[in-house]
ZAKE-555085 format. One record per residue: x, y, z of N, C-alpha, C in turn; residue number from 1. Coordinates in steps of 0.05 Angstrom, whole numbers, padded with zeros to 5 digits. Atoms other than C-alpha are relative to their C-alpha. Last residue first. Example, Ala and Ser with C-alpha at 12.3 -4.5 7.8 and 13.67 -1.06 7.14 Angstrom:
BEGIN
+--------+--------+--------+--------+--------+--------+--------+--------+--------+-----+
|    n.u |    n.v |    n.w |   ca.u |   ca.v |   ca.w |    c.u |    c.v |    c.w | seq |
+--------+--------+--------+--------+--------+--------+--------+--------+--------+-----+
| -00016 | -00024 | -00001 |  00273 | -00021 |  00143 | -00015 |  00022 |  00014 |   2 |
|  00018 | -00024 |  00000 |  00246 | -00090 |  00156 |  00018 |  00024 |  00000 |   1 |
+--------+--------+--------+--------+--------+--------+--------+--------+--------+-----+
END
This chain:
BEGIN
+--------+--------+--------+--------+--------+--------+--------+--------+--------+-----+
|    n.u |    n.v |    n.w |   ca.u |   ca.v |   ca.w |    c.u |    c.v |    c.w | seq |
+--------+--------+--------+--------+--------+--------+--------+--------+--------+-----+
|  00005 |  00019 |  00023 | -00419 | -00129 | -00218 |  00023 |  00017 | -00024 | 156 |
| -00004 | -00017 |  00026 | -00404 | -00101 | -00156 | -00004 | -00013 | -00027 | 155 |
|  00027 |  00005 |  00012 | -00428 | -00152 | -00096 |  00005 |  00014 | -00028 | 154 |
|  00010 | -00020 |  00023 | -00364 | -00155 | -00066 | -00025 | -00009 | -00014 | 153 |
| -00009 | -00032 | -00003 | -00376 | -00179 |  00007 | -00002 |  00023 | -00027 | 152 |
|  00030 | -00018 |  00003 | -00412 | -00238 | -00019 |  00010 |  00032 |  00006 | 151 |
|  00012 | -00004 | -00022 | -00343 | -00284 | -00016 | -00026 |  00027 |  00001 | 150 |
|  00030 |  00005 | -00013 | -00333 | -00315 | -00075 | -00012 |  00004 |  00022 | 149 |
|  00011 |  00019 | -00012 | -00258 | -00325 | -00062 | -00030 | -00007 |  00005 | 148 |
| -00013 |  00025 |  00003 | -00232 | -00281 | -00105 | -00008 | -00021 |  00008 | 147 |
|  00016 |  00012 |  00032 | -00287 | -00231 | -00101 |  00021 | -00023 | -00009 | 146 |
|  00031 |  00005 | -00008 | -00273 | -00230 | -00017 | -00008 | -00012 | -00042 | 145 |
| -00009 |  00025 | -00004 | -00187 | -00224 | -00033 | -00036 | -00019 |  00005 | 144 |
| -00013 |  00021 |  00017 | -00209 | -00168 | -00076 |  00003 | -00023 |  00004 | 143 |
|  00014 |  00015 |  00021 | -00245 | -00138 | -00029 |  00003 | -00010 | -00025 | 142 |
|  00017 |  00012 | -00014 | -00197 | -00141 |  00026 | -00022 |  00001 | -00014 | 141 |
| -00009 |  00032 | -00005 | -00146 | -00120 | -00018 | -00019 | -00020 |  00013 | 140 |
| -00003 |  00017 |  00039 | -00188 | -00062 | -00035 |  00008 | -00021 | -00003 | 139 |
|  00022 |  00001 |  00007 | -00204 | -00039 |  00040 | -00010 | -00016 | -00022 | 138 |
|  00008 |  00029 | -00013 | -00136 | -00042 |  00062 | -00021 | -00008 | -00013 | 137 |
| -00014 |  00030 |  00005 | -00117 |  00003 |  00003 | -00010 | -00022 |  00016 | 136 |
|  00004 |  00012 |  00035 | -00170 |  00050 |  00013 |  00019 | -00017 | -00003 | 135 |
|  00031 |  00018 | -00006 | -00151 |  00052 |  00091 | -00008 | -00010 | -00035 | 134 |
| -00002 |  00031 |  00006 | -00081 |  00065 |  00060 | -00016 | -00005 |  00013 | 133 |
| -00017 |  00012 |  00031 | -00096 |  00126 |  00016 |  00005 | -00032 |  00016 | 132 |
|  00022 |  00005 |  00011 | -00141 |  00155 |  00079 |  00012 | -00023 | -00032 | 131 |
|  00029 |  00019 | -00014 | -00093 |  00155 |  00126 | -00021 | -00008 | -00015 | 130 |
| -00022 |  00017 | -00001 | -00036 |  00195 |  00072 | -00021 | -00032 |  00021 | 129 |
| -00023 |  00007 | -00026 | -00092 |  00235 |  00053 |  00020 | -00022 |  00006 | 128 |
|  00010 |  00010 | -00016 | -00120 |  00229 | -00014 |  00020 |  00000 |  00024 | 127 |
| -00011 | -00003 | -00012 | -00113 |  00267 | -00081 | -00002 | -00011 |  00033 | 126 |
|  00013 | -00014 | -00029 | -00169 |  00244 | -00119 |  00038 |  00000 |  00023 | 125 |
| -00015 | -00029 |  00001 | -00151 |  00216 | -00177 |  00003 |  00019 |  00015 | 124 |
|  00030 | -00031 |  00000 | -00166 |  00159 | -00138 |  00026 |  00019 | -00021 | 123 |
|  00029 |  00002 | -00015 | -00122 |  00090 | -00118 | -00018 |  00015 | -00003 | 122 |
|  00014 | -00026 | -00017 | -00065 |  00109 | -00165 | -00030 | -00017 |  00008 | 121 |
|  00029 | -00005 | -00003 | -00019 |  00053 | -00184 | -00001 |  00017 |  00013 | 120 |
|  00015 | -00019 | -00004 |  00057 |  00053 | -00199 | -00023 | -00002 | -00003 | 119 |
|  00019 | -00009 |  00008 |  00090 | -00020 | -00214 | -00006 |  00032 |  00015 | 118 |
|  00005 |  00018 |  00024 |  00156 | -00061 | -00206 | -00028 |  00016 | -00015 | 117 |
|  00027 |  00016 | -00004 |  00181 | -00008 | -00175 | -00002 | -00017 | -00016 | 116 |
| -00018 |  00028 | -00007 |  00253 |  00022 | -00191 | -00029 | -00024 |  00006 | 115 |
| -00012 |  00011 |  00021 |  00223 |  00080 | -00224 |  00021 | -00028 | -00002 | 114 |
|  00021 |  00003 |  00022 |  00177 |  00102 | -00173 |  00013 | -00024 | -00024 | 113 |
|  00004 |  00021 | -00020 |  00237 |  00091 | -00109 | -00026 | -00007 | -00025 | 112 |
| -00015 |  00028 | -00003 |  00273 |  00140 | -00155 | -00008 | -00026 |  00003 | 111 |
|  00004 |  00008 |  00019 |  00217 |  00196 | -00161 |  00021 | -00031 | -00017 | 110 |
| -00019 | -00009 |  00014 |  00211 |  00194 | -00090 |  00004 | -00010 | -00026 | 109 |
| -00016 |  00020 | -00013 |  00143 |  00184 | -00050 |  00028 |  00014 | -00025 | 108 |
|  00006 |  00025 |  00018 |  00092 |  00237 | -00038 |  00022 | -00018 | -00006 | 107 |
| -00012 | -00015 |  00023 |  00110 |  00296 |  00004 |  00001 | -00012 | -00025 | 106 |
|  00019 | -00028 |  00015 |  00061 |  00280 |  00055 |  00008 |  00010 | -00023 | 105 |
|  00003 | -00028 | -00022 |  00097 |  00213 |  00064 | -00017 |  00021 | -00006 | 104 |
| -00022 | -00019 | -00015 |  00092 |  00151 |  00021 | -00009 |  00019 |  00017 | 103 |
|  00021 | -00025 |  00006 |  00049 |  00088 |  00007 |  00018 |  00021 |  00025 | 102 |
| -00004 | -00024 | -00015 |  00083 |  00033 | -00007 | -00015 |  00026 | -00012 | 101 |
|  00010 | -00019 |  00003 |  00049 | -00040 | -00022 |  00015 |  00027 |  00005 | 100 |
| -00008 | -00032 | -00013 |  00100 | -00092 | -00020 | -00008 |  00023 | -00008 |  99 |
|  00003 | -00031 |  00013 |  00086 | -00158 | -00051 |  00001 |  00013 |  00027 |  98 |
|  00014 | -00017 | -00023 |  00116 | -00232 | -00037 |  00000 |  00022 | -00014 |  97 |
| -00011 | -00017 | -00014 |  00125 | -00286 | -00092 | -00015 |  00025 |  00015 |  96 |
| -00003 |  00019 | -00020 |  00077 | -00351 | -00096 |  00026 |  00028 |  00012 |  95 |
| -00026 |  00009 |  00004 |  00074 | -00350 | -00174 |  00011 |  00002 |  00036 |  94 |
| -00015 |  00020 |  00013 |  00006 | -00366 | -00165 |  00034 | -00003 | -00006 |  93 |
|  00003 |  00030 | -00022 | -00012 | -00327 | -00106 |  00010 | -00020 | -00020 |  92 |
| -00027 |  00003 | -00010 |  00022 | -00264 | -00160 | -00003 | -00028 |  00027 |  91 |
| -00015 |  00020 |  00018 | -00039 | -00284 | -00208 |  00029 | -00001 |  00018 |  90 |
|  00000 |  00020 |  00013 | -00094 | -00271 | -00171 |  00022 | -00020 | -00009 |  89 |
| -00008 |  00018 | -00030 | -00070 | -00220 | -00130 | -00002 | -00024 | -00006 |  88 |
| -00033 | -00008 | -00002 | -00068 | -00181 | -00200 |  00003 | -00021 |  00028 |  87 |
| -00007 |  00012 |  00023 | -00136 | -00205 | -00221 |  00038 | -00003 |  00013 |  86 |
| -00002 |  00016 | -00010 | -00159 | -00179 | -00154 |  00013 | -00009 | -00013 |  85 |
| -00027 |  00010 | -00015 | -00124 | -00114 | -00169 | -00007 | -00028 |  00008 |  84 |
| -00018 | -00014 |  00010 | -00163 | -00100 | -00235 |  00018 | -00011 |  00033 |  83 |
| -00011 |  00029 |  00022 | -00228 | -00127 | -00213 |  00027 | -00002 | -00009 |  82 |
|  00015 |  00029 | -00023 | -00231 | -00078 | -00152 |  00009 | -00022 | -00018 |  81 |
|  00027 |  00007 |  00005 | -00207 | -00020 | -00211 |  00008 | -00020 |  00016 |  80 |
|  00019 |  00024 | -00012 | -00138 |  00008 | -00203 | -00021 | -00001 |  00009 |  79 |
|  00027 |  00022 | -00006 | -00115 |  00068 | -00254 |  00001 | -00022 |  00014 |  78 |
|  00015 |  00014 |  00024 | -00039 |  00069 | -00271 | -00020 | -00003 |  00018 |  77 |
| -00007 |  00033 |  00006 |  00009 |  00117 | -00222 | -00025 | -00002 | -00016 |  76 |
|  00005 |  00002 |  00025 | -00006 |  00194 | -00216 |  00011 | -00029 | -00014 |  75 |
|  00013 | -00002 |  00022 | -00030 |  00195 | -00154 |  00006 | -00002 | -00027 |  74 |
|  00012 | -00029 |  00003 |  00008 |  00148 | -00123 | -00012 |  00013 | -00015 |  73 |
|  00044 | -00016 |  00012 |  00015 |  00083 | -00095 |  00004 |  00017 | -00001 |  72 |
| -00003 | -00032 | -00013 |  00079 |  00049 | -00108 | -00024 |  00004 |  00011 |  71 |
|  00024 | -00012 |  00009 |  00080 | -00040 | -00121 |  00006 |  00034 |  00018 |  70 |
|  00007 | -00027 | -00020 |  00142 | -00071 | -00097 | -00017 |  00025 | -00021 |  69 |
|  00013 | -00022 |  00014 |  00144 | -00148 | -00107 | -00011 |  00033 |  00004 |  68 |
|  00037 |  00001 |  00002 |  00176 | -00178 | -00050 |  00002 |  00015 | -00024 |  67 |
|  00008 |  00019 |  00023 |  00253 | -00210 | -00061 | -00029 |  00009 | -00009 |  66 |
| -00010 | -00006 |  00019 |  00262 | -00185 |  00008 | -00008 | -00019 | -00021 |  65 |
|  00003 |  00026 |  00005 |  00209 | -00151 |  00046 |  00019 | -00013 | -00027 |  64 |
|  00010 |  00012 |  00015 |  00222 | -00074 |  00041 |  00004 | -00033 |  00005 |  63 |
|  00021 |  00002 | -00014 |  00242 | -00032 |  00109 | -00015 | -00030 | -00029 |  62 |
| -00022 |  00010 | -00015 |  00313 | -00010 |  00079 | -00024 | -00028 |  00019 |  61 |
| -00017 |  00024 |  00004 |  00286 |  00009 |  00019 |  00007 | -00024 |  00021 |  60 |
|  00029 |  00020 |  00017 |  00222 |  00044 |  00048 |  00025 | -00020 | -00011 |  59 |
|  00016 |  00023 | -00016 |  00280 |  00071 |  00093 | -00016 | -00014 | -00003 |  58 |
| -00026 |  00021 | -00016 |  00325 |  00096 |  00035 | -00017 | -00016 |  00019 |  57 |
| -00005 |  00016 |  00023 |  00259 |  00131 | -00005 |  00026 | -00021 |  00013 |  56 |
|  00018 |  00016 | -00006 |  00244 |  00169 |  00057 |  00012 | -00028 | -00017 |  55 |
|  00005 |  00013 | -00016 |  00309 |  00196 |  00050 | -00019 | -00021 |  00011 |  54 |
| -00030 |  00022 |  00012 |  00308 |  00208 | -00025 |  00009 | -00013 |  00034 |  53 |
|  00005 |  00026 |  00019 |  00236 |  00244 | -00012 |  00024 | -00024 |  00006 |  52 |
|  00017 |  00015 | -00008 |  00268 |  00291 |  00042 | -00018 | -00027 | -00002 |  51 |
| -00016 |  00003 | -00028 |  00328 |  00316 |  00007 | -00026 | -00019 |  00012 |  50 |
| -00006 |  00019 |  00010 |  00282 |  00328 | -00051 |  00019 | -00025 |  00021 |  49 |
|  00003 |  00024 |  00005 |  00239 |  00364 | -00012 |  00018 | -00029 | -00011 |  48 |
|  00021 | -00006 |  00026 |  00278 |  00411 |  00012 | -00009 | -00033 | -00010 |  47 |
| -00006 |  00017 |  00034 |  00307 |  00400 |  00082 | -00017 |  00004 | -00020 |  46 |
| -00005 | -00019 |  00030 |  00300 |  00454 |  00129 |  00013 | -00007 | -00017 |  45 |
| -00005 | -00024 | -00009 |  00261 |  00416 |  00188 |  00016 |  00018 | -00024 |  44 |
|  00000 | -00028 |  00029 |  00235 |  00369 |  00141 |  00017 |  00015 |  00016 |  43 |
|  00007 | -00020 | -00020 |  00248 |  00302 |  00197 |  00000 |  00027 | -00024 |  42 |
| -00015 | -00027 |  00000 |  00240 |  00248 |  00150 | -00003 |  00016 |  00015 |  41 |
| -00011 | -00013 |  00025 |  00184 |  00192 |  00156 |  00019 |  00020 |  00010 |  40 |
| -00001 | -00021 | -00009 |  00190 |  00131 |  00202 | -00001 |  00024 | -00031 |  39 |
| -00032 | -00003 |  00009 |  00166 |  00067 |  00163 |  00003 |  00036 |  00010 |  38 |
|  00006 | -00033 |  00007 |  00101 |  00041 |  00189 |  00034 |  00003 | -00001 |  37 |
| -00018 | -00007 | -00010 |  00096 | -00037 |  00170 |  00008 |  00027 | -00002 |  36 |
| -00012 | -00024 | -00008 |  00033 | -00057 |  00167 |  00021 |  00007 |  00006 |  35 |
| -00016 | -00011 | -00016 |  00033 | -00134 |  00150 | -00004 |  00028 | -00011 |  34 |
| -00015 | -00019 |  00007 | -00036 | -00161 |  00104 |  00021 |  00016 |  00027 |  33 |
|  00004 | -00033 | -00021 | -00074 | -00213 |  00139 |  00028 |  00013 | -00014 |  32 |
| -00002 | -00012 |  00028 | -00067 | -00281 |  00088 | -00008 |  00038 |  00010 |  31 |
| -00026 |  00012 |  00024 | -00046 | -00332 |  00143 | -00001 |  00016 | -00022 |  30 |
| -00031 |  00004 | -00022 | -00088 | -00307 |  00201 |  00018 |  00003 | -00019 |  29 |
| -00010 |  00017 | -00011 | -00152 | -00296 |  00145 |  00030 | -00002 |  00021 |  28 |
| -00008 |  00022 |  00016 | -00178 | -00232 |  00136 |  00007 | -00024 |  00015 |  27 |
|  00015 |  00020 |  00004 | -00226 | -00205 |  00177 |  00015 | -00016 | -00037 |  26 |
|  00012 |  00023 | -00022 | -00179 | -00175 |  00233 | -00019 | -00021 | -00022 |  25 |
| -00039 |  00028 | -00019 | -00136 | -00132 |  00182 | -00015 | -00028 |  00011 |  24 |
| -00003 |  00003 |  00033 | -00215 | -00085 |  00148 |  00024 | -00030 |  00008 |  23 |
|  00026 |  00014 |  00013 | -00229 | -00079 |  00226 | -00002 | -00018 | -00028 |  22 |
|  00009 |  00024 | -00023 | -00166 | -00064 |  00252 | -00025 | -00009 | -00007 |  21 |
| -00021 |  00029 |  00015 | -00151 | -00015 |  00192 | -00009 | -00023 |  00013 |  20 |
|  00014 |  00015 |  00033 | -00222 |  00022 |  00214 |  00011 | -00023 | -00005 |  19 |
|  00017 |  00020 | -00006 | -00191 |  00020 |  00294 | -00018 | -00001 | -00038 |  18 |
| -00009 |  00019 | -00024 | -00124 |  00052 |  00281 | -00032 | -00018 | -00010 |  17 |
| -00025 |  00011 |  00021 | -00154 |  00104 |  00232 |  00002 | -00022 | -00001 |  16 |
|  00027 |  00010 |  00011 | -00213 |  00129 |  00279 |  00017 | -00014 | -00015 |  15 |
|  00025 |  00026 | -00010 | -00158 |  00132 |  00331 | -00023 | -00023 | -00015 |  14 |
|  00020 | -00015 | -00020 | -00104 |  00178 |  00298 | -00022 | -00019 |  00003 |  13 |
|  00033 | -00002 |  00009 | -00052 |  00145 |  00264 | -00008 |  00013 |  00018 |  12 |
|  00022 |  00018 | -00014 |  00025 |  00160 |  00283 | -00023 |  00008 | -00013 |  11 |
| -00011 | -00009 | -00015 |  00085 |  00193 |  00238 | -00015 | -00020 |  00027 |  10 |
|  00018 | -00014 | -00013 |  00071 |  00164 |  00180 |  00021 |  00000 |  00027 |   9 |
| -00022 | -00024 | -00023 |  00115 |  00131 |  00119 | -00022 |  00006 |  00007 |   8 |
|  00007 | -00027 | -00001 |  00069 |  00063 |  00094 |  00021 |  00023 |  00021 |   7 |
| -00018 | -00015 | -00011 |  00097 |  00000 |  00083 | -00010 |  00023 | -00001 |   6 |
| -00003 | -00021 |  00009 |  00043 | -00050 |  00070 |  00017 |  00024 |  00011 |   5 |
| -00014 | -00010 | -00017 |  00067 | -00123 |  00066 | -00017 |  00023 | -00005 |   4 |
|  00004 | -00032 |  00001 |  00028 | -00177 |  00036 |  00010 |  00008 |  00023 |   3 |
|  00008 | -00020 | -00024 |  00052 | -00247 |  00039 |  00004 |  00025 | -00006 |   2 |
|  00001 | -00029 |  00002 |  00043 | -00296 | -00015 | -00005 |  00017 |  00024 |   1 |
+--------+--------+--------+--------+--------+--------+--------+--------+--------+-----+
END
C-alpha cells in the first residue's frame, strides 16, 4: 500500500517544509507518504463554487489510479490516532493505495467530498492548510509507529 497526500497549495514556508521533511524522513523509504502538490485555482473574480470545482478537477486528475480517497475537512468524521492506525492496518491487508486530500483555502468541493470513500476531520478547529498537512503527516507517522510497536506513540 502506498500513501499519497494531495495538497492544494501555492508554496510552503520554510518552517513547514522543514517540519514535513522531519516526519517524512522517519518513515522507511518504501512506506513514506508522497506529497503531491496541486495548484490552487486562480481566484481573481471567480466565485467560491467555481474555485472549488476547478480545484476538484485538478485533484481528480492528480489522484493515483484506483486509490482510496479520503478527504480531510473540518466537517468530516473525527479521527483519533488509534482509529487512523486501525484504518492503516486494514488498508495494508487489502493492498489498495490511499490518497488523502487536503483542500485549499476555500475548502473542498462538495461533489469531491461526496465521491470520496470517507471524509475525516483531524480537529474541530479550523486549521491553516499547512498546519493541517503537518498534523496529517505526523499522525500517519504516529499511527505507523503504533502499528509497529515503536515507542514514539506512548499514549494509552
